[in-house]
C-alpha positions, -999 to 999 in steps of 0.1 A, spaced: -549 -539 228 -577 -562 216 -585 -571 180 -618 -552 183 -600 -520 190 -579 -524 159 -611 -531 139 -626 -499 153 -596 -479 143 -596 -494 108 -634 -487 105 -629 -451 116 -602 -444 90 -622 -462 63 -653 -441 70 -632 -409 72 -614 -417 40 -646 -426 22 -663 -394 33 -633 -374 23 -631 -391 -11 -668 -384 -18 -664 -347 -7 -633 -343 -29 -649 -359 -60 -681 -339 -56 -664 -305 -51 -632 -306 -72 -632 -291 -106 -596 -283 -110 -569 -293 -135 -547 -324 -134 -519 -339 -154 -546 -360 -173 -564 -330 -188 -536 -305 -194 -506 -301 -217 -473 -285 -207 -457 -256 -224 -427 -232 -217 -424 -194 -215 -394 -172 -208 -398 -138 -191 -373 -111 -181 -395 -102 -151 -417 -127 -133 -426 -104 -103 -458 -115 -86 -459 -149 -102 -456 -182 -83 -464 -218 -87 -502 -221 -90 -505 -186 -106 -534 -188 -130 -535 -184 -168 -565 -167 -184 -579 -166 -219 -607 -141 -226 -611 -138 -188 -615 -176 -183 -590 -196 -163 -575 -222 -187 -542 -231 -169 -517 -225 -142 -480 -220 -136 -465 -253 -127 -429 -244 -120 -405 -213 -122 -367 -216 -126 -339 -191 -133 -317 -195 -164 -293 -169 -179 -309 -142 -157 -344 -149 -171 -374 -166 -156 -383 -199 -173 -419 -208 -166 -434 -243 -170 -471 -240 -178 -500 -264 -177 -529 -255 -201 -561 -275 -207 -560 -299 -236 -591 -284 -252 -573 -251 -257 -556 -250 -291 -525 -228 -290 -513 -220 -325 -481 -203 -336 -484 -166 -331 -501 -170 -297 -486 -146 -271 -485 -147 -233 -482 -116 -210 -479 -109 -173 -505 -87 -157 -509 -74 -121 -540 -86 -103 -540 -70 -69 -525 -43 -47 -503 -69 -30 -483 -73 -62 -496 -107 -73 -498 -113 -110 -516 -135 -135 -508 -146 -171 -530 -138 -201 -530 -155 -235 -535 -136 -267 -545 -161 -294 -531 -161 -329 -548 -139 -354 -551 -167 -380 -568 -200 -372 -550 -218 -400 -515 -216 -384 -500 -249 -370 -504 -258 -334 -476 -253 -309 -465 -288 -299 -466 -299 -262 -434 -288 -245 -430 -259 -270 -423 -223 -261 -450 -196 -261 -436 -161 -270 -441 -134 -245 -458 -101 -252 -451 -67 -236 -457 -70 -198 -486 -48 -185 -496 -34 -151 -528 -20 -139 -514 2 -111 -540 -11 -88 -516 -7 -59 -515 32 -63 -550 41 -76 -559 59 -43 -528 81 -47 -536 89 -83 -572 99 -72 -557 123 -46 -535 138 -72 -565 143 -95 -584 160 -67 -555 184 -61 -553 193 -97 -590 197 -99 -590 222 -70 -561 241 -86 -579 244 -120 -611 254 -102 -592 282 -84 -577 293 -118 -611 294 -134 -627 314 -107 -599 340 -103 -578 342 -134 -604 336 -161 -626 363 -144 -596 387 -148 -592 377 -184 -629 383 -191 -627 418 -177 -596 425 -198 -613 413 -230 -644 433 -222 -622 464 -220 -606 457 -254 -641 451 -268 -652 485 -254 -622 503 -269 -627 487 -302 -664 498 -303 -654 534 -295 -627 534 -322 -652 519 -347 -679 545 -339 -653 573 -343 -640 559 -375 -675 558 -390 -680 595 -382 -645 605 -395 -651 585 -427 -682 607 -433 -661 638 -428 -634 626 -451 -661 618 -477 -673 654 -474 -637 667 -478 -633 646 -509 -666 660 -523 -652 695 -516 -620 686 -534 -640 674 -563 -659 707 -564 -626 726 -563 -614 706 -593 -646 713 -612 -643 750 -603 -607 751 -616 -618 735 -648 -646 761 -652 -621 789 -646 -599 777 -674 -629 775 -696 -642 810 -688 -609 827 -695 -588 854 -679 -617 877 -670 -633 852 -646 -601 838 -631 -598 865 -604 -633 857 -589 -627 819 -590 -593 823 -573 -611 838 -544 -633 807 -542 -603 785 -543 -587 805 -515 -618 801 -493 -619 763 -499 -582 760 -490 -588 780 -458 -615 755 -447 -591 726 -452 -564 744 -431 -590 749 -403 -599 712 -403 -562 703 -400 -557 727 -371 -586 711 -352 -572 676 -357 -536 686 -346 -550 704 -315 -570 673 -305 -604 688 -311 -631 669 -329 -637 631 -331 -606 624 -352 -583 646 -330 -596 629 -298 -591 595 -312 -555 603 -320 -544 625 -291 -567 612 -262 -545 603 -232 -574 585 -215 -576 559 -243 -539 554 -241 -540 549 -203 -569 524 -206 -550 503 -231 -518 504 -209 -539 494 -178 -553 464 -197 -519 452 -207 -506 454 -171 -536 434 -158 -528 408 -185 -492 406 -172 -504 400 -137 -528 372 -149 -499 355 -167 -477 356 -136 -506 340 -115 -510 313 -142 -473 305 -140 -476 302 -102 -505 278 -106 -486 256 -130 -456 255 -105 -480 244 -78 -493 216 -101 -457 204 -108 -450 204 -70 -481 183 -64 -471 159 -92 -436 155 -77 -451 147 -42 -475 122 -58 -446 105 -75 -428 101 -41 -459 86 -26 -463 62 -56 -426 50 -52 -432 44 -14 -463 24 -22 -444 4 -47 -417 -4 -22 -443 -17 3 -459 -39 -23 -425 -53 -34 -418 -63 2 -452 -81 4 -446 -101 -28 -435 -137 -24 -446 -142 13 -464 -175 14 -491 -182 41 -501 -218 48 -529 -229 71 -525 -263 88 -549 -284 108 -542 -320 119 -553 -348 142 -536 -378 158 -551 -409 175 -530 -422 204 -535 -460 203 -527 -470 239 -545 -440 255 -574 -443 230 -575 -405 227 -574 -379 199 -551 -349 199 -559 -321 174 -540 -289 165 -540 -259 141 -512 -236 130 -502 -209 105 -469 -213 86 -451 -182 70 -428 -190 41 -407 -161 27 -399 -159 -10 -364 -174 -5 -381 -207 6 -350 -215 27 -368 -210 61 -402 -208 76 -420 -197 108 -448 -215 125 -473 -205 152 -499 -229 164 -520 -243 192 -528 -280 200 -551 -297 225 -540 -320 254 -562 -352 255 -588 -350 282 -574 -316 294 -544 -331 312 -511 -349 307 -496 -375 331 -460 -385 338 -448 -415 359 -416 -409 378 -396 -436 397 -384 -425 431 -359 -445 453 -358 -440 491 -340 -458 519 -362 -474 546 -341 -489 574 -311 -494 551 -331 -511 524 -336 -491 491 -372 -489 481 -383 -479 446 -418 -467 439 -436 -450 410 -451 -416 414 -476 -402 389 -475 -365 382 -505 -348 365 -503 -314 348 -536 -300 339 -536 -280 307 -563 -278 280 -542 -262 252 -505 -259 244 -487 -233 223 -462 -240 195 -438 -213 181 -410 -225 158 -383 -210 136 -369 -233 109 -340 -232 85 -338 -255 54 -305 -269 40 -314 -288 9 -334 -319 22 -324 -312 59 -344 -288 81 -333 -277 115 -359 -260 138 -364 -248 173 -386 -228 197 -416 -237 218 -431 -272 214 -462 -278 236 -453 -249 259 -417 -260 265 -384 -254 248 -375 -279 221 -355 -288 190 -364 -306 159 -348 -321 128 -366 -330 96 -352 -351 67 -371 -351 34 -351 -371 8 -381 -373 -15 -409 -348 -22 -436 -372 -10 -421 -385 23 -405 -369 54 -391 -382 86 -387 -360 117 -375 -362 153 -381 -336 180 -372 -334 217 -388 -312 242 -402 -310 278 -368 -307 295 -362 -300 332 -392 -319 347 -371 -343 367 -376 -371 342 -365 -378 306 -376 -354 279 -402 -363 254 -386 -377 222 -411 -379 194 -405 -395 160 -429 -390 131 -431 -403 95 -452 -381 72 -464 -392 37 -476 -367 12 -494 -387 -15 -505 -358 -37 -494 -329 -16 -494 -294 -31 -505 -266 -7 -508 -241 -36 -532 -263 -55 -569 -256 -60 -577 -294 -57 -586 -304 -21 -570 -339 -23 -536 -323 -28 -538 -306 6 -540 -339 25 -510 -357 42 -508 -388 65 -486 -393 95 -477 -419 122 -450 -424 148 -442 -428 185 -446 -402 213 -426 -400 245 -403 -428 233 -378 -425 262 -404 -430 290 -427 -458 300 -457 -437 289 -446 -441 253 -475 -444 228 -479 -450 191 -501 -427 170 -516 -424 135 -533 -395 119 -534 -370 91 -539 -333 83 -547 -307 57 -524 -278 48 -532 -253 21 -521 -218 10 -544 -190 21 -542 -158 0 -567 -140 22 -545 -143 53 -516 -132 32 -535 -100 25 -535 -93 63 -499 -101 72 -481 -97 39 -469 -62 48 -448 -72 78 -413 -60 68 -393 -82 92 -404 -114 75 -388 -105 42 -355 -92 56 
């Protein structure tokens, strides 16, 4: 390779790096270790929280969760909060659900008095009662409300109509009794007047003496006979008072009204039983929805795209993949696609033949045309060692990654067996200068890589390149409900 080729490569990466730096500086407005302070919080339940979960004050993002650890069966959160936010003693922090997938955020409740001392950096922020918005089950609650609304409407249309008829019957009976009572009161008034006249007559008899007593006694007898006749009419059910007391139709009307009220009460009880049954069914639906949401919580989705420049071939190879990381973080699954330079791949094979007793060795070049290749890997992590296997560039392969430090990783992978030649042994060194796929800052998505490809064959080639990998919560919303990935 000539010096001019190396100069071109260097110029390519300088232009690429400069353009990326300008883009990052012009678009980034996130938080860094230079403009934040660290605090600590302890929670009994950190469901839905992860590193990079945001912290809000009055609806404005003012920080994020930097780390979550477990101590004494409690979640210990390390928080980064902007330096211009003054946290005073009495400030509380609470967890709040933010989506149907079960993700959560943290909210700050400032202290009521502005004269209290500030919480020092590294200090602990007390936690308030945790709250949830039940966003994951609002549709179920709406269905339950619709059922209850229909039941109440049926009750209003049927049962209240019956009650209205019954009350009207009572009102009619009361009016009749009231009318009859007024008439009877007038008759009683007349009886009392007659009694008063009798009293006056007796008094006059006593004043007139013995001679006039015989005639007055006849008047008294006539008056008493009138009173007896009135009593007989009442006892025989004649007249207004007698009908009011001895009328069977009035008694049957009151009895019928009471029976209809009993039927209405029974139907009301049946309606309440139906509402209780609907509420129990809604509770079961809510529990099922909660179980689905719990299975979706913690599944991380990362999108990766990268490119490599093959120095000897002078070609660029690009690829893209999706990595699924369960909540345990001890394994991951990757599915991706990568391009083959120029749409083909070549292999040189040495063949030895005997021509007249003399061995002759010649090179044969095999060309396999293929524009794209598929990758599908399963990986298991043991501390700093990761073992993986599956499909690598359309062929079976194995890989081993060693990551002694967070910012550097070395890997080796072997694949392309059974082609008559040696398999492809690839070694790669990856550097993560600021890598954090959950960050909001684009420069923390970038990684650099370099290594050797097909090191066991004469077609070996060195390569350099880089990539971008970041967490995508929108894709998580599409695949986060796959139960098998969380088992």
